[in-house]
DRENDO-1510 file (C-alpha; in Angstrom, 1 decimal, always signed):
<recs>
REC; n; res; u; v; w
REC; 1; MET; +101.2; +89.8; +106.0 .
REC; 2; GLU; +99.0; +88.2; +108.7 .
REC; 3; SER; +98.5; +90.2; +111.7 .
REC; 4; GLY; +101.2; +89.9; +114.2 .
REC; 5; GLU; +104.0; +88.7; +111.6 .
REC; 6; TYR; +107.1; +91.3; +111.3 .
REC; 7; PRO; +109.3; +91.4; +108.0 .
REC; 8; VAL; +112.3; +89.9; +109.3 .
REC; 9; PRO; +115.5; +91.2; +107.0 .
REC; 10; ALA; +118.0; +89.2; +105.7 .
REC; 11; PRO; +121.1; +89.7; +108.2 .
REC; 12; ALA; +123.5; +92.0; +107.4 .
REC; 13; PRO; +127.4; +90.5; +107.4 .
REC; 14; LEU; +129.5; +91.5; +110.5 .
REC; 15; SER; +131.9; +94.6; +109.9 .
REC; 16; PRO; +135.8; +93.6; +109.9 .
REC; 17; GLN; +135.8; +95.5; +113.0 .
REC; 18; ALA; +133.3; +93.3; +115.1 .
REC; 19; GLY; +136.5; +91.7; +116.6 .
REC; 20; PRO; +138.3; +88.4; +116.5 .
REC; 21; GLY; +136.6; +85.0; +116.3 .
REC; 22; LEU; +133.3; +86.2; +114.6 .
REC; 23; GLU; +132.3; +84.7; +111.6 .
REC; 24; GLU; +132.0; +86.6; +108.3 .
REC; 25; GLU; +128.4; +86.4; +108.2 .
REC; 26; ALA; +125.6; +86.3; +110.8 .
REC; 27; GLU; +123.1; +83.4; +111.0 .
REC; 28; PRO; +119.7; +84.0; +110.0 .
REC; 29; LEU; +116.9; +85.1; +112.1 .
REC; 30; PRO; +114.4; +82.0; +113.3 .
REC; 31; PRO; +111.2; +82.1; +112.2 .
REC; 32; GLY; +108.8; +84.5; +114.3 .
REC; 33; SER; +111.7; +86.8; +115.4 .
REC; 34; VAL; +110.8; +90.1; +116.1 .
REC; 35; LYS; +112.7; +93.0; +116.8 .
REC; 36; LEU; +113.0; +93.9; +120.7 .
REC; 37; THR; +111.8; +97.8; +120.0 .
REC; 38; VAL; +108.6; +96.5; +118.2 .
REC; 39; PHE; +107.9; +93.7; +120.6 .
REC; 40; LEU; +108.3; +95.9; +123.9 .
REC; 41; ARG; +106.3; +98.9; +122.2 .
REC; 42; GLU; +103.5; +96.3; +121.4 .
REC; 43; HIS; +103.4; +95.0; +125.0 .
REC; 44; GLY; +103.6; +98.7; +126.3 .
REC; 45; VAL; +106.6; +98.1; +128.0 .
REC; 46; ALA; +109.4; +101.0; +127.8 .
REC; 47; THR; +112.3; +99.8; +126.2 .
REC; 48; THR; +115.1; +100.4; +129.1 .
REC; 49; THR; +112.5; +98.8; +131.2 .
REC; 50; GLY; +112.5; +95.8; +128.9 .
REC; 51; LEU; +116.2; +95.7; +128.6 .
REC; 52; ASP; +116.5; +95.2; +132.3 .
REC; 53; HIS; +113.8; +93.0; +132.3 .
REC; 54; LEU; +116.0; +90.7; +129.9 .
REC; 55; VAL; +118.9; +90.7; +132.0 .
REC; 56; LYS; +116.6; +89.7; +135.2 .
REC; 57; ALA; +115.1; +86.9; +133.1 .
REC; 58; GLY; +118.3; +85.5; +132.3 .
REC; 59; ILE; +117.4; +85.9; +128.6 .
REC; 60; SER; +119.6; +86.8; +125.6 .
REC; 61; PRO; +118.8; +88.7; +122.5 .
REC; 62; ILE; +120.1; +88.0; +119.0 .
REC; 63; LEU; +122.2; +90.8; +118.2 .
REC; 64; LEU; +122.5; +91.9; +114.4 .
REC; 65; ASP; +125.0; +94.1; +113.1 .
REC; 66; ARG; +123.6; +97.6; +111.8 .
REC; 67; ARG; +126.6; +98.3; +109.9 .
REC; 68; ALA; +126.4; +101.3; +112.0 .
REC; 69; ARG; +129.6; +103.9; +112.6 .
REC; 70; ASP; +129.1; +103.5; +116.7 .
REC; 71; HIS; +129.1; +99.5; +115.5 .
REC; 72; SER; +125.6; +99.1; +117.6 .
REC; 73; ARG; +123.5; +96.1; +116.9 .
REC; 74; GLU; +119.8; +95.7; +116.6 .
REC; 75; ARG; +118.3; +93.4; +119.1 .
REC; 76; TRP; +115.8; +90.7; +118.1 .
REC; 77; LEU; +113.9; +88.1; +120.1 .
REC; 78; SER; +113.1; +84.8; +118.8 .
REC; 79; PRO; +109.9; +83.5; +119.4 .
REC; 80; HIS; +111.3; +80.9; +122.5 .
REC; 81; ALA; +112.8; +84.3; +124.0 .
REC; 82; GLN; +109.5; +86.3; +123.2 .
REC; 83; TRP; +107.6; +83.5; +125.5 .
REC; 84; ARG; +110.0; +83.5; +128.2 .
REC; 85; LEU; +109.5; +87.2; +128.4 .
REC; 86; VAL; +106.2; +87.2; +128.7 .
REC; 87; LEU; +106.2; +84.2; +131.3 .
REC; 88; TYR; +108.6; +86.7; +133.2 .
REC; 89; TRP; +106.2; +89.4; +133.2 .
REC; 90; GLN; +103.4; +87.4; +134.3 .
REC; 91; ARG; +105.5; +85.3; +137.2 .
REC; 92; GLU; +107.0; +88.6; +138.5 .
REC; 93; SER; +103.5; +90.9; +138.0 .
REC; 94; LYS; +105.5; +93.2; +135.8 .
REC; 95; PRO; +102.7; +95.7; +133.7 .
REC; 96; PHE; +102.5; +94.9; +130.4 .
REC; 97; THR; +99.5; +95.1; +127.8 .
REC; 98; SER; +99.0; +91.4; +126.2 .
REC; 99; CYS; +98.4; +91.5; +122.3 .
REC; 100; GLY; +96.4; +88.3; +120.6 .
REC; 101; GLU; +99.6; +86.4; +120.5 .
REC; 102; CYS; +100.1; +86.1; +124.1 .
REC; 103; PRO; +101.8; +84.2; +125.8 .
REC; 104; HIS; +103.8; +83.9; +122.3 .
REC; 105; GLU; +104.2; +79.9; +123.0 .
REC; 106; PRO; +107.6; +79.0; +121.0 .
REC; 107; LEU; +107.7; +77.1; +117.8 .
REC; 108; SER; +108.0; +73.3; +117.9 .
REC; 109; ASN; +111.0; +73.3; +116.0 .
REC; 110; ASP; +112.6; +76.1; +117.8 .
REC; 111; PRO; +116.4; +74.9; +118.9 .
REC; 112; ALA; +116.1; +77.2; +121.7 .
REC; 113; ALA; +113.0; +75.8; +123.0 .
REC; 114; GLN; +114.3; +72.1; +122.6 .
REC; 115; GLU; +117.5; +73.4; +124.6 .
REC; 116; SER; +115.6; +74.5; +127.5 .
REC; 117; GLU; +113.6; +71.5; +127.7 .
REC; 118; GLU; +116.9; +69.6; +128.2 .
</recs>
């Protein structure tokens, strides 16, 4: 595995208690997606602070069912969301530690990046 790459688990199917209107199986993660807590830790940002920044920047993480009793979900960032979060930190002068992949430019085939350009 190359530096900066993370293993991407196959998403677990949503539990029957997940709620009406949700599909039985979650969509696969976009290539290059990173677990939010790992991304924040590598950039020196506390989880609660990072969650606040996501809200203020209008970024929605990908939610994966953890199949936990409390129905909690893991938060993941697509490459496009990673890029948007780093841009938010830079624009708002928020403290963070830059990594070798910053500013995490989205992949050219990332559907989220194409949607934002339209």
